[in-house]
C-alpha positions as protocol buffer text, in pm:
chain_id: "A"
residue {
  index: 1
  type: UNK
  ca { x: 7585 y: 11570 z: 9850 }
}
residue {
  index: 2
  type: UNK
  ca { x: 7626 y: 11939 z: 9920 }
}
residue {
  index: 3
  type: UNK
  ca { x: 7916 y: 12068 z: 10125 }
}
residue {
  index: 4
  type: UNK
  ca { x: 7663 y: 12197 z: 10379 }
}
residue {
  index: 5
  type: UNK
  ca { x: 7532 y: 11841 z: 10417 }
}
residue {
  index: 6
  type: UNK
  ca { x: 7887 y: 11710 z: 10462 }
}
residue {
  index: 7
  type: UNK
  ca { x: 7965 y: 11971 z: 10726 }
}
residue {
  index: 8
  type: UNK
  ca { x: 7642 y: 11891 z: 10910 }
}
residue {
  index: 9
  type: UNK
  ca { x: 7742 y: 11524 z: 10914 }
}
residue {
  index: 10
  type: UNK
  ca { x: 8084 y: 11616 z: 11052 }
}
residue {
  index: 11
  type: UNK
  ca { x: 7914 y: 11814 z: 11331 }
}
residue {
  index: 12
  type: UNK
  ca { x: 7707 y: 11502 z: 11413 }
}
residue {
  index: 13
  type: UNK
  ca { x: 8021 y: 11289 z: 11425 }
}
residue {
  index: 14
  type: UNK
  ca { x: 8199 y: 11537 z: 11650 }
}
residue {
  index: 15
  type: UNK
  ca { x: 7901 y: 11542 z: 11886 }
}
residue {
  index: 16
  type: UNK
  ca { x: 7871 y: 11163 z: 11891 }
}
residue {
  index: 17
  type: UNK
  ca { x: 8223 y: 11086 z: 12006 }
}
residue {
  index: 18
  type: UNK
  ca { x: 8279 y: 10767 z: 11802 }
}
residue {
  index: 19
  type: UNK
  ca { x: 8602 y: 10734 z: 11604 }
}
residue {
  index: 20
  type: UNK
  ca { x: 8543 y: 10879 z: 11256 }
}
residue {
  index: 21
  type: UNK
  ca { x: 8609 y: 10707 z: 10924 }
}
residue {
  index: 22
  type: UNK
  ca { x: 8609 y: 10912 z: 10603 }
}
residue {
  index: 23
  type: UNK
  ca { x: 8538 y: 10741 z: 10268 }
}
residue {
  index: 24
  type: UNK
  ca { x: 8662 y: 10901 z: 9944 }
}
residue {
  index: 25
  type: UNK
  ca { x: 8526 y: 10781 z: 9611 }
}
residue {
  index: 26
  type: UNK
  ca { x: 8707 y: 10796 z: 9280 }
}
residue {
  index: 27
  type: UNK
  ca { x: 8615 y: 10890 z: 8925 }
}
residue {
  index: 28
  type: UNK
  ca { x: 8288 y: 10768 z: 8772 }
}
residue {
  index: 29
  type: UNK
  ca { x: 8129 y: 10700 z: 9113 }
}
residue {
  index: 30
  type: UNK
  ca { x: 7938 y: 10895 z: 9380 }
}
residue {
  index: 31
  type: UNK
  ca { x: 7952 y: 10890 z: 9764 }
}
residue {
  index: 32
  type: UNK
  ca { x: 7656 y: 10649 z: 9762 }
}
residue {
  index: 33
  type: UNK
  ca { x: 7897 y: 10383 z: 9633 }
}
residue {
  index: 34
  type: UNK
  ca { x: 8016 y: 10360 z: 9996 }
}
residue {
  index: 35
  type: UNK
  ca { x: 7673 y: 10310 z: 10156 }
}
residue {
  index: 36
  type: UNK
  ca { x: 7721 y: 9941 z: 10237 }
}
residue {
  index: 37
  type: UNK
  ca { x: 8072 y: 10003 z: 10365 }
}
residue {
  index: 38
  type: UNK
  ca { x: 7948 y: 10283 z: 10590 }
}
residue {
  index: 39
  type: UNK
  ca { x: 7689 y: 10049 z: 10743 }
}
residue {
  index: 40
  type: UNK
  ca { x: 7955 y: 9785 z: 10819 }
}
residue {
  index: 41
  type: UNK
  ca { x: 8189 y: 10037 z: 10980 }
}
residue {
  index: 42
  type: UNK
  ca { x: 7904 y: 10192 z: 11178 }
}
residue {
  index: 43
  type: UNK
  ca { x: 7807 y: 9851 z: 11312 }
}
residue {
  index: 44
  type: UNK
  ca { x: 8171 y: 9805 z: 11414 }
}
residue {
  index: 45
  type: UNK
  ca { x: 8154 y: 10121 z: 11629 }
}
residue {
  index: 46
  type: UNK
  ca { x: 8282 y: 10385 z: 11390 }
}
residue {
  index: 47
  type: UNK
  ca { x: 8120 y: 10707 z: 11270 }
}
residue {
  index: 48
  type: UNK
  ca { x: 8129 y: 10702 z: 10887 }
}
residue {
  index: 49
  type: UNK
  ca { x: 8149 y: 11015 z: 10673 }
}
residue {
  index: 50
  type: UNK
  ca { x: 8132 y: 10988 z: 10292 }
}
residue {
  index: 51
  type: UNK
  ca { x: 8170 y: 11340 z: 10154 }
}
residue {
  index: 52
  type: UNK
  ca { x: 8125 y: 11421 z: 9789 }
}
residue {
  index: 53
  type: UNK
  ca { x: 8372 y: 11580 z: 9556 }
}
residue {
  index: 54
  type: UNK
  ca { x: 8284 y: 11946 z: 9498 }
}
residue {
  index: 55
  type: UNK
  ca { x: 7944 y: 11975 z: 9327 }
}
residue {
  index: 56
  type: UNK
  ca { x: 7865 y: 11601 z: 9337 }
}
residue {
  index: 57
  type: UNK
  ca { x: 7493 y: 11542 z: 9267 }
}
residue {
  index: 58
  type: UNK
  ca { x: 7292 y: 11338 z: 9513 }
}
residue {
  index: 59
  type: UNK
  ca { x: 7191 y: 11058 z: 9277 }
}
residue {
  index: 60
  type: UNK
  ca { x: 7315 y: 10870 z: 8971 }
}
residue {
  index: 61
  type: UNK
  ca { x: 7008 y: 10984 z: 8776 }
}
residue {
  index: 62
  type: UNK
  ca { x: 7078 y: 11348 z: 8857 }
}
residue {
  index: 63
  type: UNK
  ca { x: 7446 y: 11303 z: 8771 }
}
residue {
  index: 64
  type: UNK
  ca { x: 7371 y: 11154 z: 8432 }
}
residue {
  index: 65
  type: UNK
  ca { x: 7115 y: 11427 z: 8359 }
}
residue {
  index: 66
  type: UNK
  ca { x: 7362 y: 11706 z: 8443 }
}
residue {
  index: 67
  type: UNK
  ca { x: 7712 y: 11580 z: 8358 }
}
residue {
  index: 68
  type: UNK
  ca { x: 7849 y: 11932 z: 8327 }
}
residue {
  index: 69
  type: UNK
  ca { x: 7866 y: 11971 z: 8708 }
}
residue {
  index: 70
  type: UNK
  ca { x: 8163 y: 11730 z: 8719 }
}
residue {
  index: 71
  type: UNK
  ca { x: 8382 y: 11930 z: 8482 }
}
residue {
  index: 72
  type: UNK
  ca { x: 8682 y: 12135 z: 8589 }
}
residue {
  index: 73
  type: UNK
  ca { x: 8784 y: 11953 z: 8906 }
}
residue {
  index: 74
  type: UNK
  ca { x: 9160 y: 11922 z: 8960 }
}
residue {
  index: 75
  type: UNK
  ca { x: 9340 y: 11682 z: 9193 }
}
residue {
  index: 76
  type: UNK
  ca { x: 9465 y: 11973 z: 9402 }
}
residue {
  index: 77
  type: UNK
  ca { x: 9118 y: 12125 z: 9434 }
}
residue {
  index: 78
  type: UNK
  ca { x: 8965 y: 11793 z: 9537 }
}
residue {
  index: 79
  type: UNK
  ca { x: 9247 y: 11712 z: 9781 }
}
residue {
  index: 80
  type: UNK
  ca { x: 9214 y: 12052 z: 9949 }
}
residue {
  index: 81
  type: UNK
  ca { x: 8836 y: 12003 z: 9968 }
}
residue {
  index: 82
  type: UNK
  ca { x: 8872 y: 11676 z: 10156 }
}
residue {
  index: 83
  type: UNK
  ca { x: 9156 y: 11800 z: 10375 }
}
residue {
  index: 84
  type: UNK
  ca { x: 8941 y: 12097 z: 10478 }
}
residue {
  index: 85
  type: UNK
  ca { x: 8651 y: 11867 z: 10570 }
}
residue {
  index: 86
  type: UNK
  ca { x: 8878 y: 11625 z: 10756 }
}
residue {
  index: 87
  type: UNK
  ca { x: 9031 y: 11916 z: 10945 }
}
residue {
  index: 88
  type: UNK
  ca { x: 8686 y: 11997 z: 11083 }
}
residue {
  index: 89
  type: UNK
  ca { x: 8672 y: 11667 z: 11270 }
}
residue {
  index: 90
  type: UNK
  ca { x: 8766 y: 11683 z: 11638 }
}
residue {
  index: 91
  type: UNK
  ca { x: 8990 y: 11379 z: 11605 }
}
residue {
  index: 92
  type: UNK
  ca { x: 9191 y: 11231 z: 11323 }
}
residue {
  index: 93
  type: UNK
  ca { x: 8984 y: 10986 z: 11119 }
}
residue {
  index: 94
  type: UNK
  ca { x: 9072 y: 10669 z: 10942 }
}
residue {
  index: 95
  type: UNK
  ca { x: 9052 y: 10744 z: 10570 }
}
residue {
  index: 96
  type: UNK
  ca { x: 8951 y: 10486 z: 10308 }
}
residue {
  index: 97
  type: UNK
  ca { x: 8965 y: 10571 z: 9939 }
}
residue {
  index: 98
  type: UNK
  ca { x: 8925 y: 10395 z: 9604 }
}
residue {
  index: 99
  type: UNK
  ca { x: 9101 y: 10476 z: 9274 }
}
residue {
  index: 100
  type: UNK
  ca { x: 9151 y: 10855 z: 9259 }
}
residue {
  index: 101
  type: UNK
  ca { x: 8999 y: 10850 z: 9608 }
}
residue {
  index: 102
  type: UNK
  ca { x: 9292 y: 10625 z: 9702 }
}
residue {
  index: 103
  type: UNK
  ca { x: 9531 y: 10888 z: 9570 }
}
residue {
  index: 104
  type: UNK
  ca { x: 9349 y: 11158 z: 9771 }
}
residue {
  index: 105
  type: UNK
  ca { x: 9369 y: 10926 z: 10074 }
}
residue {
  index: 106
  type: UNK
  ca { x: 9748 y: 10915 z: 10042 }
}
residue {
  index: 107
  type: UNK
  ca { x: 9764 y: 11293 z: 9999 }
}
residue {
  index: 108
  type: UNK
  ca { x: 9566 y: 11344 z: 10322 }
}
residue {
  index: 109
  type: UNK
  ca { x: 9787 y: 11094 z: 10502 }
}
residue {
  index: 110
  type: UNK
  ca { x: 10097 y: 11272 z: 10371 }
}
residue {
  index: 111
  type: UNK
  ca { x: 9962 y: 11593 z: 10524 }
}
residue {
  index: 112
  type: UNK
  ca { x: 9938 y: 11420 z: 10862 }
}
residue {
  index: 113
  type: UNK
  ca { x: 9558 y: 11425 z: 10879 }
}
residue {
  index: 114
  type: UNK
  ca { x: 9483 y: 11052 z: 10908 }
}
residue {
  index: 115
  type: UNK
  ca { x: 9490 y: 10812 z: 11202 }
}
residue {
  index: 116
  type: UNK
  ca { x: 9513 y: 10521 z: 10955 }
}
residue {
  index: 117
  type: UNK
  ca { x: 9463 y: 10499 z: 10580 }
}
residue {
  index: 118
  type: UNK
  ca { x: 9347 y: 10238 z: 10329 }
}
residue {
  index: 119
  type: UNK
  ca { x: 9408 y: 10311 z: 9959 }
}
residue {
  index: 120
  type: UNK
  ca { x: 9226 y: 10066 z: 9729 }
}
residue {
  index: 121
  type: UNK
  ca { x: 9357 y: 10035 z: 9372 }
}
residue {
  index: 122
  type: UNK
  ca { x: 9484 y: 10394 z: 9408 }
}
residue {
  index: 123
  type: UNK
  ca { x: 9563 y: 10617 z: 9112 }
}
residue {
  index: 124
  type: UNK
  ca { x: 9938 y: 10678 z: 9079 }
}
residue {
  index: 125
  type: UNK
  ca { x: 10125 y: 10986 z: 9201 }
}
residue {
  index: 126
  type: UNK
  ca { x: 10450 y: 11151 z: 9090 }
}
residue {
  index: 127
  type: UNK
  ca { x: 10733 y: 10900 z: 9125 }
}
residue {
  index: 128
  type: UNK
  ca { x: 10519 y: 10597 z: 9048 }
}
residue {
  index: 129
  type: UNK
  ca { x: 10662 y: 10495 z: 8712 }
}
residue {
  index: 130
  type: UNK
  ca { x: 10489 y: 10183 z: 8573 }
}
residue {
  index: 131
  type: UNK
  ca { x: 10239 y: 10253 z: 8296 }
}
residue {
  index: 132
  type: UNK
  ca { x: 10080 y: 9920 z: 8198 }
}
residue {
  index: 133
  type: UNK
  ca { x: 9906 y: 9888 z: 7862 }
}
residue {
  index: 134
  type: UNK
  ca { x: 9576 y: 9803 z: 8032 }
}
residue {
  index: 135
  type: UNK
  ca { x: 9591 y: 10133 z: 8223 }
}
residue {
  index: 136
  type: UNK
  ca { x: 9644 y: 10327 z: 7903 }
}
residue {
  index: 137
  type: UNK
  ca { x: 9351 y: 10148 z: 7741 }
}
residue {
  index: 138
  type: UNK
  ca { x: 9129 y: 10218 z: 8044 }
}
residue {
  index: 139
  type: UNK
  ca { x: 9220 y: 10589 z: 8032 }
}
residue {
  index: 140
  type: UNK
  ca { x: 9180 y: 10622 z: 7654 }
}
residue {
  index: 141
  type: UNK
  ca { x: 8814 y: 10741 z: 7668 }
}
residue {
  index: 142
  type: UNK
  ca { x: 8945 y: 11055 z: 7840 }
}
residue {
  index: 143
  type: UNK
  ca { x: 9305 y: 11094 z: 7727 }
}
residue {
  index: 144
  type: UNK
  ca { x: 9223 y: 11021 z: 7363 }
}
residue {
  index: 145
  type: UNK
  ca { x: 9081 y: 11372 z: 7321 }
}
residue {
  index: 146
  type: UNK
  ca { x: 9274 y: 11671 z: 7464 }
}
residue {
  index: 147
  type: UNK
  ca { x: 8948 y: 11870 z: 7481 }
}
residue {
  index: 148
  type: UNK
  ca { x: 8836 y: 11632 z: 7756 }
}
residue {
  index: 149
  type: UNK
  ca { x: 9070 y: 11813 z: 7998 }
}
residue {
  index: 150
  type: UNK
  ca { x: 8796 y: 12068 z: 8057 }
}
residue {
  index: 151
  type: UNK
  ca { x: 8499 y: 11832 z: 8019 }
}
residue {
  index: 152
  type: UNK
  ca { x: 8304 y: 11577 z: 8217 }
}
residue {
  index: 153
  type: UNK
  ca { x: 8336 y: 11240 z: 8044 }
}
residue {
  index: 154
  type: UNK
  ca { x: 8091 y: 10949 z: 8081 }
}
residue {
  index: 155
  type: UNK
  ca { x: 8191 y: 10589 z: 8013 }
}
residue {
  index: 156
  type: UNK
  ca { x: 7999 y: 10373 z: 7768 }
}
residue {
  index: 157
  type: UNK
  ca { x: 7897 y: 10034 z: 7900 }
}
residue {
  index: 158
  type: UNK
  ca { x: 8179 y: 9869 z: 7699 }
}
residue {
  index: 159
  type: UNK
  ca { x: 8435 y: 10109 z: 7850 }
}
residue {
  index: 160
  type: UNK
  ca { x: 8299 y: 10050 z: 8201 }
}
residue {
  index: 161
  type: UNK
  ca { x: 8309 y: 9675 z: 8140 }
}
residue {
  index: 162
  type: UNK
  ca { x: 8681 y: 9691 z: 8058 }
}
residue {
  index: 163
  type: UNK
  ca { x: 8797 y: 9944 z: 8315 }
}
residue {
  index: 164
  type: UNK
  ca { x: 8574 y: 9853 z: 8611 }
}
residue {
  index: 165
  type: UNK
  ca { x: 8375 y: 9534 z: 8564 }
}
residue {
  index: 166
  type: UNK
  ca { x: 8602 y: 9294 z: 8372 }
}
residue {
  index: 167
  type: UNK
  ca { x: 8613 y: 9043 z: 8660 }
}
residue {
  index: 168
  type: UNK
  ca { x: 8236 y: 8993 z: 8702 }
}
residue {
  index: 169
  type: UNK
  ca { x: 7964 y: 8837 z: 8489 }
}
residue {
  index: 170
  type: UNK
  ca { x: 7801 y: 9024 z: 8201 }
}
residue {
  index: 171
  type: UNK
  ca { x: 7479 y: 9043 z: 8402 }
}
residue {
  index: 172
  type: UNK
  ca { x: 7650 y: 9190 z: 8706 }
}
residue {
  index: 173
  type: UNK
  ca { x: 7855 y: 9430 z: 8495 }
}
residue {
  index: 174
  type: UNK
  ca { x: 7539 y: 9576 z: 8340 }
}
residue {
  index: 175
  type: UNK
  ca { x: 7375 y: 9609 z: 8681 }
}
residue {
  index: 176
  type: UNK
  ca { x: 7681 y: 9787 z: 8824 }
}
residue {
  index: 177
  type: UNK
  ca { x: 7690 y: 10023 z: 8526 }
}
residue {
  index: 178
  type: UNK
  ca { x: 7326 y: 10118 z: 8568 }
}
residue {
  index: 179
  type: UNK
  ca { x: 7343 y: 10148 z: 8946 }
}
residue {
  index: 180
  type: UNK
  ca { x: 7672 y: 10330 z: 8996 }
}
residue {
  index: 181
  type: UNK
  ca { x: 7833 y: 10480 z: 8683 }
}
residue {
  index: 182
  type: UNK
  ca { x: 7832 y: 10860 z: 8644 }
}
residue {
  index: 183
  type: UNK
  ca { x: 8039 y: 11107 z: 8437 }
}
residue {
  index: 184
  type: UNK
  ca { x: 8377 y: 11220 z: 8570 }
}
residue {
  index: 185
  type: UNK
  ca { x: 8607 y: 11519 z: 8523 }
}
residue {
  index: 186
  type: UNK
  ca { x: 8878 y: 11462 z: 8266 }
}
residue {
  index: 187
  type: UNK
  ca { x: 9136 y: 11688 z: 8429 }
}
residue {
  index: 188
  type: UNK
  ca { x: 9259 y: 11447 z: 8702 }
}
residue {
  index: 189
  type: UNK
  ca { x: 9346 y: 11180 z: 8445 }
}
residue {
  index: 190
  type: UNK
  ca { x: 9547 y: 11428 z: 8238 }
}
residue {
  index: 191
  type: UNK
  ca { x: 9721 y: 11544 z: 8556 }
}
residue {
  index: 192
  type: UNK
  ca { x: 9808 y: 11189 z: 8657 }
}
residue {
  index: 193
  type: UNK
  ca { x: 9933 y: 11104 z: 8308 }
}
residue {
  index: 194
  type: UNK
  ca { x: 10172 y: 11402 z: 8313 }
}
residue {
  index: 195
  type: UNK
  ca { x: 10273 y: 11382 z: 8681 }
}
residue {
  index: 196
  type: UNK
  ca { x: 10621 y: 11244 z: 8619 }
}
residue {
  index: 197
  type: UNK
  ca { x: 10689 y: 11515 z: 8359 }
}
residue {
  index: 198
  type: UNK
  ca { x: 10570 y: 11807 z: 8573 }
}
residue {
  index: 199
  type: UNK
  ca { x: 10779 y: 11903 z: 8879 }
}
residue {
  index: 200
  type: UNK
  ca { x: 10494 y: 12131 z: 8993 }
}
residue {
  index: 201
  type: UNK
  ca { x: 10220 y: 11871 z: 8961 }
}
residue {
  index: 202
  type: UNK
  ca { x: 9935 y: 11856 z: 9212 }
}
residue {
  index: 203
  type: UNK
  ca { x: 9951 y: 11476 z: 9181 }
}
residue {
  index: 204
  type: UNK
  ca { x: 10214 y: 11433 z: 9450 }
}
residue {
  index: 205
  type: UNK
  ca { x: 10226 y: 11262 z: 9789 }
}
residue {
  index: 206
  type: UNK
  ca { x: 10451 y: 11335 z: 10087 }
}
residue {
  index: 207
  type: UNK
  ca { x: 10555 y: 10977 z: 10157 }
}
residue {
  index: 208
  type: UNK
  ca { x: 10820 y: 11079 z: 10412 }
}
residue {
  index: 209
  type: UNK
  ca { x: 10605 y: 11264 z: 10667 }
}
residue {
  index: 210
  type: UNK
  ca { x: 10651 y: 11080 z: 11000 }
}
residue {
  index: 211
  type: UNK
  ca { x: 10294 y: 11180 z: 11087 }
}
residue {
  index: 212
  type: UNK
  ca { x: 10158 y: 10990 z: 10787 }
}
residue {
  index: 213
  type: UNK
  ca { x: 10034 y: 10705 z: 11008 }
}
residue {
  index: 214
  type: UNK
  ca { x: 9967 y: 10341 z: 10916 }
}
residue {
  index: 215
  type: UNK
  ca { x: 9882 y: 10274 z: 10551 }
}
residue {
  index: 216
  type: UNK
  ca { x: 9736 y: 9970 z: 10375 }
}
residue {
  index: 217
  type: UNK
  ca { x: 9735 y: 9947 z: 9996 }
}
residue {
  index: 218
  type: UNK
  ca { x: 9487 y: 9701 z: 9843 }
}
residue {
  index: 219
  type: UNK
  ca { x: 9519 y: 9573 z: 9486 }
}
residue {
  index: 220
  type: UNK
  ca { x: 9262 y: 9380 z: 9285 }
}
residue {
  index: 221
  type: UNK
  ca { x: 9440 y: 9098 z: 9103 }
}
residue {
  index: 222
  type: UNK
  ca { x: 9253 y: 9153 z: 8774 }
}
residue {
  index: 223
  type: UNK
  ca { x: 9227 y: 9533 z: 8782 }
}
residue {
  index: 224
  type: UNK
  ca { x: 9283 y: 9676 z: 8432 }
}
residue {
  index: 225
  type: UNK
  ca { x: 9275 y: 10040 z: 8542 }
}
residue {
  index: 226
  type: UNK
  ca { x: 9521 y: 10026 z: 8834 }
}
residue {
  index: 227
  type: UNK
  ca { x: 9704 y: 9693 z: 8805 }
}
residue {
  index: 228
  type: UNK
  ca { x: 9936 y: 9541 z: 9064 }
}
residue {
  index: 229
  type: UNK
  ca { x: 10240 y: 9706 z: 8902 }
}
residue {
  index: 230
  type: UNK
  ca { x: 10106 y: 10051 z: 8989 }
}
residue {
  index: 231
  type: UNK
  ca { x: 9988 y: 9963 z: 9341 }
}
residue {
  index: 232
  type: UNK
  ca { x: 10315 y: 9786 z: 9421 }
}
residue {
  index: 233
  type: UNK
  ca { x: 10516 y: 10083 z: 9291 }
}
residue {
  index: 234
  type: UNK
  ca { x: 10313 y: 10309 z: 9522 }
}
residue {
  index: 235
  type: UNK
  ca { x: 10389 y: 10068 z: 9807 }
}
residue {
  index: 236
  type: UNK
  ca { x: 10762 y: 10082 z: 9732 }
}
residue {
  index: 237
  type: UNK
  ca { x: 10748 y: 10463 z: 9749 }
}
residue {
  index: 238
  type: UNK
  ca { x: 10558 y: 10449 z: 10080 }
}
residue {
  index: 239
  type: UNK
  ca { x: 10735 y: 10165 z: 10263 }
}
residue {
  index: 240
  type: UNK
  ca { x: 11031 y: 10373 z: 10378 }
}
residue {
  index: 241
  type: UNK
  ca { x: 10797 y: 10583 z: 10591 }
}
residue {
  index: 242
  type: UNK
  ca { x: 10840 y: 10516 z: 10965 }
}
residue {
  index: 243
  type: UNK
  ca { x: 10469 y: 10430 z: 10986 }
}
residue {
  index: 244
  type: UNK
  ca { x: 10334 y: 10081 z: 10923 }
}
residue {
  index: 245
  type: UNK
  ca { x: 10300 y: 10022 z: 10548 }
}
residue {
  index: 246
  type: UNK
  ca { x: 10133 y: 9708 z: 10413 }
}
residue {
  index: 247
  type: UNK
  ca { x: 10004 y: 9579 z: 10080 }
}
residue {
  index: 248
  type: UNK
  ca { x: 9758 y: 9301 z: 9999 }
}
residue {
  index: 249
  type: UNK
  ca { x: 9625 y: 9162 z: 9673 }
}
residue {
  index: 250
  type: UNK
  ca { x: 9262 y: 9046 z: 9656 }
}
residue {
  index: 251
  type: UNK
  ca { x: 9246 y: 8747 z: 9418 }
}
residue {
  index: 252
  type: UNK
  ca { x: 9020 y: 8753 z: 9115 }
}
residue {
  index: 253
  type: UNK
  ca { x: 8900 y: 9111 z: 9156 }
}
residue {
  index: 254
  type: UNK
  ca { x: 8879 y: 9406 z: 8916 }
}
residue {
  index: 255
  type: UNK
  ca { x: 8850 y: 9782 z: 8968 }
}
residue {
  index: 256
  type: UNK
  ca { x: 8486 y: 9746 z: 9077 }
}
residue {
  index: 257
  type: UNK
  ca { x: 8598 y: 9554 z: 9387 }
}
residue {
  index: 258
  type: UNK
  ca { x: 8445 y: 9811 z: 9626 }
}
residue {
  index: 259
  type: UNK
  ca { x: 8096 y: 9790 z: 9469 }
}
residue {
  index: 260
  type: UNK
  ca { x: 8062 y: 9446 z: 9310 }
}
residue {
  index: 261
  type: UNK
  ca { x: 7920 y: 9133 z: 9470 }
}
residue {
  index: 262
  type: UNK
  ca { x: 8249 y: 9063 z: 9650 }
}
residue {
  index: 263
  type: UNK
  ca { x: 8267 y: 9405 z: 9817 }
}
residue {
  index: 264
  type: UNK
  ca { x: 8239 y: 9262 z: 10168 }
}
residue {
  index: 265
  type: UNK
  ca { x: 8574 y: 9082 z: 10148 }
}
residue {
  index: 266
  type: UNK
  ca { x: 8747 y: 9408 z: 10061 }
}
residue {
  index: 267
  type: UNK
  ca { x: 8550 y: 9599 z: 10324 }
}
residue {
  index: 268
  type: UNK
  ca { x: 8642 y: 9345 z: 10594 }
}
residue {
  index: 269
  type: UNK
  ca { x: 9009 y: 9365 z: 10492 }
}
residue {
  index: 270
  type: UNK
  ca { x: 9002 y: 9743 z: 10529 }
}
residue {
  index: 271
  type: UNK
  ca { x: 8810 y: 9727 z: 10858 }
}
residue {
  index: 272
  type: UNK
  ca { x: 9055 y: 9477 z: 11009 }
}
residue {
  index: 273
  type: UNK
  ca { x: 9344 y: 9712 z: 10930 }
}
residue {
  index: 274
  type: UNK
  ca { x: 9166 y: 10019 z: 11064 }
}
residue {
  index: 275
  type: UNK
  ca { x: 9074 y: 9836 z: 11386 }
}
residue {
  index: 276
  type: UNK
  ca { x: 9441 y: 9769 z: 11455 }
}
residue {
  index: 277
  type: UNK
  ca { x: 9525 y: 10138 z: 11472 }
}
residue {
  index: 278
  type: UNK
  ca { x: 9206 y: 10342 z: 11527 }
}
């Protein structure tokens, strides 16, 4: 979606007066991955907004035809993009993000922009130390070639199966790959991998800001890309904040938990938390 489209949607939300909820997708997905979630939150009385990352195409077909548009996006650039859009809302939104979107969600919360936040299998930030073998294997398609820093990198089906769809059937995994998978910028993964070695990294979260607001971290039990060790380490960094900080593990779920056939359980978990505070 274009930034003009996103700003027009924000104007609609401001005019409508319902409490806003912003959805932030991660790597290898598009805003359309939130369509079913947006419908659930809208039915619950919220005004959903699912902005794209800068230059996101409108469709999976367009994305796969023009992968180059994803290249050259840094965590800082994407975080500032979302913070600018969120700042255009008349009232603080709830923010829900998945994977690198979960990292961006925590960055926006750390800047005091969120009424409540839900980070689902969020990518790690500086200070989160565990580096499980499965995470390294999931990131290998990008990190295995330093030239990928400046490129957009697609996943093969086998790579998607391991990093996203390991907890669903072969049939469902292939359907998810065809319906949702798009190329992604390599730079954020390199930034995340080096975050604990770089004092000036953009991959950092202000976990101490008293205006952070309530935060829920959700972990998929079988996630290879962002396993429990990473999510729980993020929780331990966040739990000293004066705001409510909670963590929940969804049994039997992989990294595709926001888009696979069990998405509604995760959506309802996020909605229940948001309803408590927003």
